[in-house]
C-alpha positions in Angstrom: 0.8 14.1 16.8 1.2 11.7 19.7 3.0 8.4 19.2 3.1 5.3 21.4 6.1 6.5 23.2 4.1 9.5 24.6 2.0 7.2 26.8 2.7 5.4 30.0 1.8 1.9 29.0 2.5 -0.2 32.1 -0.6 -2.1 33.2 -2.7 -0.5 30.5 -4.8 -2.4 27.9 -3.3 -1.2 24.7 -5.2 -1.8 21.5 -2.7 -1.9 18.6 -4.3 -1.7 15.1 -1.7 -3.4 12.9 -1.8 -4.1 9.2 -1.3 -7.9 9.1 -3.1 -8.3 5.7 -0.6 -10.8 4.3 -1.0 -13.0 1.3 -1.9 -16.6 2.1 -2.0 -19.5 -0.4 -3.1 -23.0 0.4 -2.7 -22.3 4.1 0.8 -20.8 3.8 1.8 -17.2 4.3 3.7 -16.4 1.2 5.1 -13.0 2.3 5.3 -12.0 6.0 6.7 -8.6 5.5 3.8 -6.8 7.0 4.0 -9.0 10.1 7.7 -8.3 10.5 7.2 -4.5 10.1 4.6 -4.6 12.9 6.9 -6.3 15.4 8.7 -3.2 16.7 5.6 -1.4 18.0 4.2 -4.6 19.6 7.5 -5.4 21.3 7.7 -1.9 22.7 4.3 -2.3 24.3 5.3 -5.7 25.7 8.5 -4.3 27.1 6.6 -1.5 28.7 4.5 -4.1 30.6 1.3 -3.3 28.7 -1.6 -5.8 28.1 -1.5 -5.9 24.3 -4.6 -6.4 22.1 -3.7 -6.8 18.4 -6.3 -6.1 15.8 -6.1 -6.3 12.0 -8.1 -7.1 8.9 -7.3 -9.8 6.3 -8.7 -9.5 2.8 -12.3 -8.8 2.1 -15.2 -10.6 3.6 -18.3 -10.8 1.4 -19.8 -14.2 2.2 -19.8 -16.5 5.2 -17.6 -18.9 3.1 -14.9 -16.2 3.0 -14.3 -16.6 6.7 -12.7 -20.0 6.4 -9.8 -18.7 4.4 -9.5 -15.2 6.0 -9.1 -16.1 9.6 -6.1 -14.5 11.4 -5.3 -17.7 13.3 -2.4 -18.5 11.0 -1.2 -14.9 11.3 -1.2 -15.2 15.1 1.0 -18.2 14.9 3.6 -16.4 12.7 3.4 -13.3 14.9 4.2 -15.4 17.9 7.2 -17.0 16.2 8.6 -13.6 15.2 7.9 -12.0 18.6 9.3 -14.9 20.5 6.3 -14.5 22.8 3.0 -16.4 23.0 0.1 -14.8 21.2 -3.4 -15.9 22.3 -5.8 -16.0 19.4 -9.4 -15.3 20.1 -11.6 -16.5 17.2 -14.2 -13.7 17.7 -14.4 -10.0 17.1 -16.6 -9.3 20.1 -18.6 -11.1 22.8 -18.1 -12.9 26.1 -15.0 -14.8 25.1 -13.2 -11.7 23.9 -14.2 -9.8 27.1 -13.2 -12.7 29.4 -9.8 -13.1 27.7 -9.0 -9.5 28.0 -10.2 -9.3 31.7 -7.8 -12.1 32.6 -4.7 -10.6 30.9 -1.5 -10.0 32.8 1.0 -7.4 32.0 3.1 -8.3 28.9 0.4 -10.7 27.6 -0.6 -10.5 23.9 -4.0 -11.3 22.5 -5.1 -11.2 18.8 -8.7 -10.8 17.9 -10.3 -12.3 14.8 -10.3 -10.5 11.4 -12.0 -7.1 11.9 -13.8 -7.5 8.6 -15.8 -10.4 9.8 -18.0 -7.6 11.0 -18.6 -6.6 7.4 -21.0 -9.6 7.0 -23.6 -7.7 9.1 -24.1 -4.4 7.3 -20.4 -3.6 6.7 -20.0 -2.4 10.2 -16.2 -2.4 10.1 -15.8 -0.8 6.7 -18.6 1.8 7.2 -17.2 2.8 10.6 -20.3 1.8 12.6 -20.3 4.0 15.7 -21.6 1.3 18.0 -18.8 -1.2 16.9 -16.1 1.4 17.3 -17.3 2.3 20.8 -17.5 -1.4 21.7 -14.0 -2.1 20.6 -12.7 1.0 22.4 -14.3 -0.3 25.6 -11.9 -3.2 25.5 -8.8 -0.9 26.0 -7.3 2.1 27.7 -5.1 3.4 24.9 -5.3 3.0 21.1 -2.2 2.8 18.9 -2.7 2.9 15.1 0.2 1.2 13.5 -1.6 0.1 10.3 -0.2 2.5 7.7 -1.8 0.6 4.9 -5.3 1.4 6.2 -4.8 5.1 7.2 -6.8 6.2 4.1 -9.9 4.2 5.3 -12.4 5.4 7.9 -13.1 2.1 9.5 -14.4 1.2 13.0 -11.1 -0.4 13.9 -9.1 2.8 13.3 -11.2 6.0 13.2 -14.0 4.4 15.3 -11.7 3.4 18.2 -9.7 6.6 18.1 -12.9 8.6 18.6 -13.3 7.2 22.1 -9.7 6.5 23.4 -6.5 8.4 24.0 -4.7 7.6 20.8 -1.3 7.8 19.0 0.5 6.3 16.1 2.9 3.4 16.2 6.5 3.2 15.2 5.8 1.8 11.7 3.3 4.6 10.9 5.8 7.2 12.2 8.6 5.7 10.0 6.4 5.7 6.9 5.3 9.3 7.5 8.8 10.5 8.2 10.2 9.0 5.0 7.4 9.7 2.6 6.6 13.2 3.8 10.3 14.0 4.0 10.8 13.0 0.4 7.8 15.0 -0.8 8.5 18.1 1.2 12.2 18.3 0.9 13.5 16.0 -1.8 17.1 15.9 -3.0 17.0 17.0 -6.6 16.5 16.1 -9.3 13.3 14.6 -8.0 11.9 11.9 -10.3 8.5 10.3 -10.0 7.5 7.0 -11.8 3.8 6.1 -11.9 2.3 3.0 -13.3 -0.5 0.5 -12.6 -3.7 -0.1 -14.5 -6.2 2.5 -13.2 -5.5 6.0 -14.4 -8.5 7.4 -12.4 -6.8 6.4 -9.1 -3.7 8.4 -9.9 -4.6 11.6 -11.8 -4.7 13.5 -8.5 -1.2 12.1 -7.8 0.0 13.1 -11.2 -1.2 16.7 -10.8 0.2 17.1 -7.3 3.6 15.5 -7.9 4.1 17.2 -11.3 3.9 20.5 -9.5 6.8 19.6 -7.2 8.9 16.9 -9.1 11.4 17.6 -11.9 10.1 14.8 -14.1 7.2 12.4 -14.0 7.3 9.2 -16.0 3.9 7.6 -16.7 3.9 3.9 -17.7 1.7 0.8 -17.3 -2.0 0.7 -18.1 -2.5 4.4 -17.1 -0.2 5.6 -19.9 -2.6 4.4 -22.6 -5.3 6.9 -21.6 -2.7 9.7 -21.8 -1.5 8.4 -25.2 -5.1 8.3 -26.4 -5.7 11.8 -25.1 -2.8 12.9 -27.3 -4.4 11.4 -30.4 -2.6 8.0 -30.6 -4.5 4.9 -31.5 -3.7 2.5 -28.7 -5.6 -0.5 -30.1 -7.3 -2.6 -27.5 -5.2 -1.3 -24.6 -6.9 -0.4 -21.4 -8.3 3.2 -21.6 -10.6 5.2 -19.3 -12.6 7.2 -21.8 -14.1 9.4 -19.0 -10.6 10.6 -18.1 -9.2 11.4 -21.6 -10.0 15.1 -21.4 -8.5 15.5 -17.9 -5.4 13.6 -19.1 -5.1 16.0 -22.0 -5.4 19.0 -19.7 -2.8 17.7 -17.2 -0.4 16.8 -20.0 -0.7 20.3 -21.6 -0.1 21.9 -18.2 3.0 19.8 -17.4 4.3 18.6 -20.8 7.7 19.9 -19.9 7.8 17.4 -17.0 5.6 14.4 -18.1 7.4 11.6 -19.9 5.3 9.0 -21.8 6.3 5.8 -23.6 7.5 6.1 -27.1 7.3 2.3 -27.8 5.5 -0.5 -26.1 5.3 -4.3 -26.1 1.9 -5.3 -27.3 0.2 -8.7 -27.1 -2.7 -10.5 -28.7 -3.9 -11.1 -25.2 -2.8 -10.6 -21.6 -1.9 -14.3 -21.1 1.2 -16.4 -21.2 0.2 -17.8 -24.6 -0.1 -14.4 -26.3 1.9 -13.5 -29.4 3.8 -10.3 -28.8 5.7 -7.6 -30.7 7.5 -4.4 -30.1 5.5 -1.4 -31.5 6.1 2.3 -31.8 3.2 4.3 -30.3 2.4 5.4 -33.8 2.2 1.9 -35.1 -0.3 0.1 -32.8 -2.9 -2.1 -34.5 -6.6 -2.3 -33.6 -6.3 -5.7 -31.8 -3.0 -4.9 -30.0 -3.1 -4.7 -26.2 -0.4 -2.7 -24.5 1.3 -4.8 -21.9 4.9 -3.5 -21.2 7.1 -0.5 -22.1 9.5 -0.8 -25.0 13.3 -0.7 -25.5 13.5 3.0 -26.5 11.2 4.0 -23.6 13.5 2.2 -21.1 16.5 4.0 -22.6 14.8 7.3 -22.2 13.8 6.5 -18.6 17.4 5.3 -17.7 18.7 8.6 -19.0 16.2 10.5 -16.8 17.2 8.5 -13.8 20.9 9.1 -14.2 22.0 11.6 -11.6 18.7 11.7 -9.8 18.6 12.7 -6.1 15.2 11.3 -5.1 13.1 8.7 -6.9 9.6 7.7 -6.0 8.0 4.8 -7.9 4.4 3.6 -7.5 2.8 1.1 -9.8 4.3 -1.5 -12.2 5.0 -0.3 -15.7 3.9 -3.6 -17.3 2.0 -6.8 -16.6 4.8 -8.1 -14.5 2.9 -11.2 -13.4 3.4 -12.6 -16.9 6.9 -13.4 -17.9 6.5 -12.1 -21.5 5.5 -8.7 -20.1 7.8 -8.2 -17.1 11.0 -7.0 -18.9 10.3 -3.3 -18.3 9.5 -3.7 -14.6 12.6 -5.9 -14.1 14.9 -3.5 -15.9 13.5 -0.6 -13.9 14.3 -2.5 -10.7 17.8 -3.0 -12.0 18.2 0.7 -12.8 16.9 1.8 -9.4 19.1 -0.6 -7.5 22.2 0.7 -9.3 21.5 4.4 -8.7 22.9 6.5 -5.9 19.5 8.2 -5.5 17.2 7.8 -2.5 14.7 5.3 -3.9 11.3 4.9 -2.4 8.8 2.3 -3.6 5.1 2.5 -3.0 3.4 -0.5 -1.6 0.9 -2.9 -3.2 2.0 -4.3 -6.6 5.2 -2.2 -6.7 6.4 -3.9 -3.5 5.2 -7.2 -4.8 7.2 -6.8 -7.9 10.4 -5.8 -6.0 10.0 -8.9 -3.7 9.2 -11.2 -6.6 12.3 -10.3 -8.5 14.7 -10.3 -5.6 15.0 -6.6 -4.8 13.4 -6.5 -1.4 16.4 -5.1 0.4 17.9 -3.0 -2.4 16.2 0.4 -1.8 16.0 3.1 0.8 12.3 2.3 1.6 9.5 0.1 0.4 6.2 1.3 1.8 3.8 -1.1 3.4 0.9 1.0 2.1 -0.8 1.0 -1.3 -3.8 3.3 -1.3 -2.5 5.2 1.8 0.8 5.9 0.0 -1.1 7.2 -3.0 -3.3 9.5 -1.0 -0.3 10.8 0.9 1.4 11.5 -2.4 -1.7 13.3 -3.6 -1.6 15.6 -0.6 -4.9 14.3 0.9 -5.7 14.1 4.6 -5.7 10.5 5.8 -8.8 9.7 8.0 -6.8 7.4 10.2 -4.4 10.2 11.1 -7.1 12.9 11.3 -8.9 10.9 14.0 -5.8 10.8 16.1 -4.9 14.5 15.5 -8.4 15.4 16.8 
C-alpha cells in the first residue's frame, strides 16, 4: 500500500485527511493528543513544498445549533501553534471561498477546511459517502493522504469518497498504527494476553472470537462481562446485559473456556452515580437491585497473576465505570499492573486511552492507539473501508 513518501509532493495540492476529533469543553481543547499525532505527516508535506489542505471531522452534527460548538477554528489555532506554521482556516466545507483560497496557495502553505460533518446536515452527505461530495472534494487536490486512523472503519466522503478519484496513500500516523497493531496480532511475543472491557458486548463479540483463536488468555471485564456471566447462569441483578447476545456469549465461552477469564467478584452499586452505596460481591451473591460497576479484589488478583510474565498485552475497553471515583479502582490498578510489566503493552483508543491519560499513564506504554472503532475492527480481522479504498 502506498504511503505519503511514495509521492512527489512539491507544488502539488495535497489533501490530508487527519483525525483532529479532540475533546473541547467551554471553548478549551482538553486533550490535544490527536493533533500532536497528526503533526508528523503534515510537516513532511510542508517540508516537501506541497500545498497542504487539511480536512477533519469534529464530533457529530445533528442540528444547525451543533455547528457553533463543533467548528474546527479552535483546532486550527492549536495546529498552527504545534506546527510553528500559519494555518489558514476556511469556515466552509465547499464553495467559492474554499476554491479561491486553494487557488491562491503557495508551496508550503497550510489551509484547514471546516468540519467535514457540517455536510451531514444536508442528507448526511459526509457520513453516507455522497459520491458528488467526494468528487467535489477530490477536485480540490492532486494527491490524497489518509492519516485519520480513527476513521478508517468508516466509509465517508472525506476518506473513501476522495480516494476514489485521486492518487492516494496513507500518512505516517496510519502507517505507525498498522505496523504496531498488525505486528502484535500477527506475530505477538507470548504469552499473548488480551483484556477487553467497555459497556457494549455486541460491539466486541467478533473481537472476542477472533482474538481467542490467537491469544493465550482473554480477560473480559466491564459491562460486557455481565452478559457472559448471565449466559453462564449467574444472576447479575440490574447490571447491563444484552439479552439478544446471551446465547452467542454462551457458545463463545464454551468454545474458548480454557482461554476466557471472567470476574469472580465485582463492586456493585445502588446506582451508577457518585452518591451510590456500594459493596463487594461474589458473582454468586448479586442481589436483584445491584448494578455491576467495577471488578473486585479477587478478580484483580487473578488478572495480575495472568499478566505476570506476559510477552504481549492488548487492552481495549475500561473494566469499570472509571469516570466515577467509587468505581475506578479496577481500571487504575490495571494501569498500575501494566505500567510495571516488561511486556509490550498496547492500549486501544477511545475510553481506554482516556482512562490512561486521566490517571497519568499517557507515556507509560509501548503504544496507545488513536483509534477506537478502527482498532476494534482491526482486532476483529475486518477489512477497513478507508484502507480498502486506497488499496484499490
